[in-house]
matplotlib code that plots the C-alpha trace (Angstrom):
import matplotlib.pyplot as plt

x = [87.1, 85.4, 82.7, 81.6, 79.6, 81.7, 84.7, 85.9, 89.1, 90.9, 94.0, 95.9, 99.1, 101.2, 104.7, 107.0, 109.7, 112.0, 109.7, 106.2, 104.2, 101.3, 99.0, 96.3, 94.2, 91.3, 89.2, 87.0, 83.8, 85.7, 88.3, 91.0, 93.0, 95.5, 97.9, 100.2, 102.6, 105.0, 107.7, 109.1, 112.3, 111.8, 115.5, 118.6, 118.4, 119.7, 117.5, 118.8, 115.6, 112.0, 109.2, 105.5, 104.1, 100.6, 99.6, 96.9, 95.5, 96.5, 93.3, 91.3, 93.5, 93.2, 93.5, 96.0, 98.2, 101.1, 104.7]
y = [85.8, 89.2, 90.2, 93.8, 95.4, 94.8, 93.2, 90.0, 89.8, 86.8, 85.8, 82.5, 81.1, 78.1, 76.9, 74.4, 74.4, 76.7, 79.3, 80.7, 82.4, 84.8, 85.8, 88.4, 89.3, 91.4, 91.1, 94.0, 94.0, 95.3, 92.5, 94.4, 92.0, 92.9, 90.4, 91.0, 88.1, 88.0, 85.3, 84.8, 82.8, 80.9, 79.9, 80.7, 79.4, 80.1, 80.7, 80.9, 82.4, 83.1, 83.7, 84.1, 82.4, 83.4, 81.6, 83.2, 82.9, 86.0, 85.9, 86.2, 89.1, 91.8, 94.6, 93.0, 95.5, 95.0, 95.7]
z = [119.6, 119.6, 117.2, 116.6, 113.9, 110.7, 112.4, 114.0, 116.1, 117.7, 119.7, 119.7, 121.1, 120.2, 120.9, 122.5, 125.2, 123.1, 121.5, 121.8, 119.1, 120.0, 117.1, 117.1, 114.1, 113.0, 109.8, 108.8, 106.7, 103.6, 103.7, 105.4, 107.5, 110.2, 111.9, 114.8, 115.4, 118.3, 118.5, 122.0, 122.7, 126.0, 126.1, 124.1, 120.6, 117.1, 114.1, 110.6, 109.2, 110.0, 107.4, 107.1, 104.0, 102.9, 99.7, 97.6, 94.1, 92.1, 90.0, 93.3, 94.7, 92.1, 94.6, 97.0, 98.8, 101.1, 101.8]

ax = plt.figure().add_subplot(projection="3d")
ax.plot(x, y, z, "-o")
ax.set_aspect("equal")
plt.show()
């Protein structure tokens, strides 16, 4: 984890014998959050779907922006 004035950044990895996930993130003082997620297949595999689920409370996220 790296801390600078107004920001904190981190990197983590997780996986198994078939796939690895590398995640890096950065949170800024104003609440702006950036994620970079990399999924790496370590051997041939078939995936039907992949998704990122981020639950939140709409009443707490009045100014939520995203794609």
